[in-house]
KETORSE-69572 format. One record per atom (N, C-alpha, C, O, CB): residue in one letter; x, y, z. Coordinates in steps of 0.2 Angstrom, whole numbers, plus 5000, padded with zeros to 4 digits. Glycine has a CB too. Layout:
% residues N
aXYZ
...
//
This chain:
% residues 196
m516952294701
m516852224698
m516552234692
m516052264690
m516452184703
s516852194687
s516552194680
s515952144680
s515852104684
s517152164675
a515552154674
a514952114673
a515152044672
a515652024669
a514552144668
m514751994674
m514951924673
m514351894669
m513751914669
m514951894680
v514551844666
v514051804662
v514051734664
v514651704665
v514151814654
a513551704665
a513551634668
a513551584662
a513251604657
a512951614672
c513851534662
c513951484657
c513251444656
c512951424661
c514451424658
p512951444650
p512351414649
p512351334651
p511751304652
p512051424642
r512851304651
r512951234652
r513051224660
r512651184663
r513451204648
c513551244663
c513751234670
c513551284674
c513551274680
c514451214670
g513451344672
g513251404676
g513851434680
g513751474684
g512751374681
a514451414678
a515051454681
a515051524678
a514851534673
a515651414679
p515251564683
p515351634681
p515951654676
p516451624677
p515451684687
n515851684671
n516351704666
n516351784665
n515851814666
n516251664659
s516951804663
s516951884662
s516551894655
s516451844651
s517651904661
l516351954655
l515851974649
l516251964643
l515851954637
l515652044650
g516851974642
g517251964636
g517451894634
g517651884628
g517852014636
n517351844638
n517551774636
n517151744631
n516551764631
n517551734643
l517451714626
l517051684621
l516851604623
l516351584621
l517451684614
f517251574627
f517151514630
f517151514637
f517451554641
f517651464627
c516751464640
c516751454647
c517351434650
c517651384648
c516151404649
s517651464655
s518251454658
s518251384662
s518751364664
s518451514662
n517651364663
n517551304667
n517451244663
n517851194664
n516951304672
c516951244658
c516851184654
c516951194647
c516951144643
c516051164655
g517151244644
g517351264637
g516751264633
g516951274627
g517751204635
v516151274635
v515651284630
v515651354628
v515851404631
v514951274634
p515551364621
p515551434618
p515051474622
p514451454623
p515451434611
l515251534623
l514751584626
l514551634621
l514951664618
l515151624632
t513951634619
t513651674614
t513151724617
t512951714623
t513251634609
t513151784614
t512651834617
t511951814616
t511551844619
t512851894614
s511851764611
s511151744610
s510851704616
s510251704617
s511051704604
v511251674620
v511051644626
v510951684632
v511351724633
v511551584628
p510351684634
p510251734640
p510751714646
p510851654647
p509551734642
p510951764649
p511451754655
p511051714660
p510451734662
p511751814657
a511351664663
a511051624668
a511251664675
a511751694675
a511351554668
t510851654679
t510951684686
t511351644690
t511351574689
t510251694689
i511751674693
i512251634697
i511951614704
i511651654707
i512951674699
p511951544705
p511551524711
p511851544717
p512451554717
p511551444711
a511451564722
a511751584728
a512151524731
a511951474731
a511151604733
p512651544734
p513051494738
p512651464743
p512151494746
p513751524741
y512851394745
y512451364750
y512551404757
y513051434758
y512751294751
p512051394761
p512151434767
p512751394771
p512951334770
p511551424772
p513151434775
p513751414778
p513551354783
p512951364786
p514151464782
m513951314784
m513851254789
m514051274796
m514151224800
m514151194786
w514251334797
w514451354803
w514051404807
w513751444803
w515151384803
p513851404812
p514051354817
p513651284816
p513151284813
p513851374825
p513951234818
p513651164817
p512951164821
p512851194826
p514051104819
a512551124818
a511851114821
a511951084828
a512451044829
a511351064817
p511551104833
p511651074840
p511550994840
p511050974836
p511151114845
a511950964844
a511850894844
a511150874848
a510950914852
a512450864848
p510850824846
p510250804849
p510350794857
p510950764859
p509950744846
r509950814861
r510050804868
r510050724870
r509650684867
r509450834872
a510450714875
a510450644877
a509750624881
a509550664885
a511050634882
t509550564879
t508850544883
t508950504889
t508550494892
t508450514878
g509650484890
g509750444896
g509550484903
g509250454907
g510550434896
n509750544903
n509550584909
n508750594910
n508550584915
n509850654909
l508450604904
l507750604904
l507450544907
l506950544911
l507450624897
t507650484904
t507450424906
t507550414914
t507050384917
t507750364902
a508050424916
a508250424923
a507750464927
a507550444933
a508950434925
i507650524925
i507150564929
i506450544929
i506150544934
i507250644926
v506250514923
v505550484923
v505550424927
v505050414931
v505450464916
v506050384928
v506050324932
v505950344939
v505550314943
v506650274931
v506350394941
v506350414948
v505750444950
v505450434955
v506950464949
l505450484946
l504750514947
l504250464948
l503750464952
l504550564941
v504250414943
v503750354944
v503850324951
v503350304954
v503850304938
i504450304953
i504550274959
i504350314965
i503950284969
i505350254960
v504450384965
v504250424970
v503450424970
v503150424976
v504450494969
i503150424965
i502450424965
i502150364967
i501650364971
i502150444957
l502450304965
l502150244968
l502250234975
l501850204979
l502550184964
v502850254978
v502950254985
v502450304989
v502150284994
v503650274987
a502350354986
a501850404989
a501150374989
a500750374994
a501850474986
l500950334984
l500350304983
l500250244988
l499750234991
l500150274976
a500850214989
a500850154994
a500750185001
a500450155005
a501450114993
g501050235002
g500950265009
g500250285010
g500050275016
g501450325010
v499950315005
v499250345006
v498850275007
v498350275011
v499050385000
a498950225003
a498550165004
a498650135011
a498150115014
a498750114999
a499250135013
a499350105020
a499050145026
a498750115030
a500150105022
v499050215025
v498650255030
v497850235029
v497550225035
v498750325029
l497650235023
l496950215023
l496750145025
l496250145029
l496650225015
v497150105024
v497050035026
v497150035034
v496749995037
v497449985023
g497650065036
g497750065044
g497150095047
g497050075053
g498350105045
r496750145045
r496250165048
r495650115048
r495250125053
r495950235044
q495650075043
q495050025043
q495249965048
q494749925050
q494949995036
i495849945049
i496049895053
i496249915060
i496649955061
i496649855050
s495849895065
s496049905072
s496449855075
s496349795074
s495349915076
i497049885077
i497549835080
i497349825087
i497349875091
i498249865079
t497249765089
t497049745096
t497749735100
t498149695098
t496649685096
p497849765105
p498449755109
p498349685112
p497849655113
p498549805115
p498949655114
p498949585116
p498649585123
p498649635127
p499649565117
s498249535125
s497949535131
s498449525137
s498949495135
s497449475131
p498349545142
p498749545148
p498849465150
p498449425149
p498549585154
r499449455152
r499649385154
r499349375161
r499649405165
r500449365153
v498849335161
v498549325168
v498449245169
v498349205164
v497949365169
m498449225175
m498349155176
m497749155181
m497749185186
m498949115179
g497249105180
g496749095185
g496949045190
g497248985188
g496049075181
v496849055196
v497049005202
v496449005207
v496149055209
v497649025205
v496248945209
v495748935214
v496148905220
v496548855220
v495148885212
v496048935226
v496448915232
v495948875236
v495348895238
v496748975236
a496148815239
a495748775243
a496148735248
a496748735247
a495248735239
r495848715253
r496248665258
r496048595256
r495548575254
r496048675265
s496648555256
s496548485255
s495948455260
s495848485265
s497148445255
a495748395258
a495148365263
a495448355270
a495048355274
a494948305259
d496048335270
d496348325277
d496648385280
d496848375286
d496948265276
g496648445277
g496848505280
g497548515280
g497848565283
g496548505287
t497948475277
t498748475278
t499048525273
t499548545273
t499048405278
n498648535267
n498948565262
n498448625259
n497848615259
n499148525256
w498748675256
w498348725252
w498448695245
w498948675243
w498648795253
t497948695241
t497948675235
t497748735230
t497248755230
t497448615233
l498248755226
l498148805221
l498048775214
l498548745211
l498748855221
t497448775212
t497248735206
t497248795200
t496948845201
t496548695206
i497648775195
i497648825189
i497048815185
i496848765182
i498248815185
t496648875184
t496048865180
t496048905173
t495648885169
t495448905184
s496548945172
s496748975166
s497448985166
s497749005171
s496349035164
v497748985160
v498548995159
v498649035153
v498349015148
v498848925160
p499149075153
p499349105147
p499749055142
p500049015145
p499749175148
t499749065136
t500049015132
t500849025132
t501049085134
t499849025124
g501148975131
g501848975131
g502248975138
g502748995139
g502149035127
l501848965143
l502148965150
l502348895152
l501948845152
l501548995155
f502948885154
f503248825156
f503448815163
f503548875166
f503848805151
p503448755166
p503648755173
p504348785174
p504448795180
p503648685175
s504748785170
s505448815171
s505448885171
s505948915174
s505948785165
t504948925168
t504948995168
t504349025173
t504449075175
t504749025162
a503848985175
a503349005180
a503648995187
a503948945189
a502748965179
k503549045191
k503849045198
k503349065203
k502849095202
k504449105198
l503449035209
l503049035215
l503349075220
l503949055222
l502748975217
a503049125223
a503349155229
a502849165234
a502249165233
a503649225227
i503049155241
i502549165246
i502849215251
i503449215253
i502449095250
l502349255254
l502549305259
l502049295265
l501549275264
l502449375256
t502349305271
t501949295277
t501449345277
t501549395274
t502449285283
s501049345282
s500549395283
s500849465285
s500549515284
s500049375288
g501449455288
g501849515290
g502249545284
g502549595285
g502349505296
g502249515279
g502649535273
g503349505272
g503749525267
g502749615273
a503549465276
a504249435276
a504149375270
a503649345269
a504449405283
t504749365267
t504749315262
t504749245266
t505249225269
t505449325258
a504249205264
a504249135267
a504549085261
a504849035263
a503549115268
l504449105255
l504749065249
l504949115244
l504549145241
l504249005247
a505549115243
a505849165237
a505549135231
a505449075230
a506649165237
p505549185226
p505249155219
p505649095217
p506249095216
p505349215214
t505249045216
t505648975214
t505248945208
t504648945208
t505548925220
a505548925203
a505248895197
a504848835199
a505048795203
a505848875192
f504348825196
f503848765197
f504248705197
f504148665202
f503248765193
v504748695192
v505048625192
v505548625198
v505748565199
v505448625185
s505748675201
s506248665206
s505948665213
s506248655218
s506648735206
l505248665214
l504948655220
l505048585223
l504948535219
l504148675220
n505148585229
n505348515232
n504948515239
n505048555244
n506148505234
y504448475239
y504048465245
y504448455252
y504248475257
y503448415244
a504948405251
a505348385257
a505748445260
a505748455266
a505848335255
s505948495256
s506348545259
s506048615259
s506148655263
s507048555254
q505548625254
q505248685254
q504448685256
q504148735257
q505248715247
r504248625257
r503548615259
r503048645254
r502548665255
r503348645266
a503248635247
a502848665242
a503048615236
a503648595235
a503048735240
a502548595232
a502648555226
a502248575220
a501648605221
a502548475228
y502448555214
y502048565208
y501848505205
y502248455204
y502448615203
v501248495204
v500948435201
v500648445195
v500148485194
v500448395206
q500948415189
q500648425183
q500148375181
q500148315183
q501248425177
s499648405177
s499048355175
s499348315169
s499148255168
s498448395173
q499748345165
q500148305160
q500848325160
q501048365157
q499848335153
p501248275163
p501948285165
p502348295158
p502148265153
p502248225168
g502848345158
g503248355153
g503048415148
g503448435144
g503348295149
g502448435149
g502248495144
g502248555148
g502548565153
g501548475142
p501948605145
p501848675148
p501448675153
p501048625155
p501648725142
v501448725157
v500948735163
v500248735159
v500148765154
v501048805167
a499748695162
a499148685159
a498548695165
a498648685171
a499048615156
v497948705162
v497348705166
v497348635170
v497348585167
v496748725162
g497248635176
g497148575180
g497748555184
g497748515189
g497048515176
d498348595182
d498948585186
d498848615193
d498448655194
d499548615183
r499248585198
r499148605205
r499748625208
r500348595207
r498748555209
l499748675213
l500348685218
l500048665225
l499548685227
l500548765217
l500448625228
l500248605235
l500748635240
l501348635239
l500348525236
l500448665245
l500848705250
l500648685257
l500048675258
l500748785249
s501148665261
s500948645268
s500648695272
s500848755272
s501648625271
t500048685275
t499748735279
t500048745285
t499948795288
t499048705281
t500548705288
t500848715294
t501448765292
t501648805296
t501148655297
t501748765286
t502348805284
t502048875282
t502348925283
t502748775279
y501548875278
y501248935275
y500548945278
y500048915276
y501248925267
s500548985283
s499848985287
s499349035284
s499549065279
s500049015294
t498749025286
t498249075284
t498449145284
t498749165289
t497549055288
g498249185279
g498449255279
g499049265275
g499249325273
g498549275286
s499449215273
s500049215269
s499749235262
s499249215260
s500549155269
s500249265258
s500049285251
s500449245246
s501049235248
s500049355250
y500249225241
y500649195235
y500649235229
y500249285228
y500249125233
q501149225225
q501249265219
q501549215214
q502049185215
q501749325220
i501249215208
i501449175203
i501649225197
i501349265195
i500949125200
s502249215195
s502549265190
s502949225184
s503149165185
s502949315193
d503149255179
d503649235174
d504149285174
d504149335178
d503249215167
s504549285169
s505049335168
s504849405167
s505249455167
s505549315163
t504249415165
t504049485163
t503449515167
t503449575168
t503749485156
s503049475170
s502549505174
s502249455180
s502449395180
s501949525170
i501849485184
i501549445189
i500849415186
i500449455183
i501349485196
l500749345186
l500249315183
l499649305187
l499049305185
l500449255180
a499749295194
a499249285198
a499449305205
a500049295207
a498949205198
a499049325210
a499249335216
a498549335221
a498049345218
a499549415217
g498649315227
g498149305231
g498349285238
g498949285240
g497649255228
m497849275242
m497949255249
m497749185250
m497349155247
m497449295254
l498149155255
l497949085257
l497449085263
l497649105268
l498649045260
r496849065261
r496349065266
r495749015264
r495249015268
r496049135267
//
């Protein structure tokens, strides 16, 4: 390769014997110090990597925040649960006092306590003889008929739920001493006892 001289004006490379710049036409003289040829720009290949998408990063951060919040809520629920004692519901029971009427013709079962939400249509009375035979099959209070079953339900406040002070009247001749009664609803026995 022959020696080259750079143009003092544009810096284009010219052969050493040229009198004028082959690029811009400026006279090339030997009194002008040769210019250095600038290094070519670095190649643009391979292209610079594209910036990473931040959408995936945002989704990951959101999911992590949600997971952390759920975990914290779970821990808080456990801690609060330890401080709150859950009381199981009280058993459904009914208080009943058994007595004979003044004239001795009826047993009077007076209700002294009653679970909430008990209605005459769902409360049932059953009577067994002292030998265990069924004297009165489970019958809803509202269906008791003294004329046919020798048992009746008398509400202290007609039309409402079963209440304290309500009474069941049972014939002492049909249901003798030693017979047992049972009052129930659809889920449990509420009261049981003997006629005496």
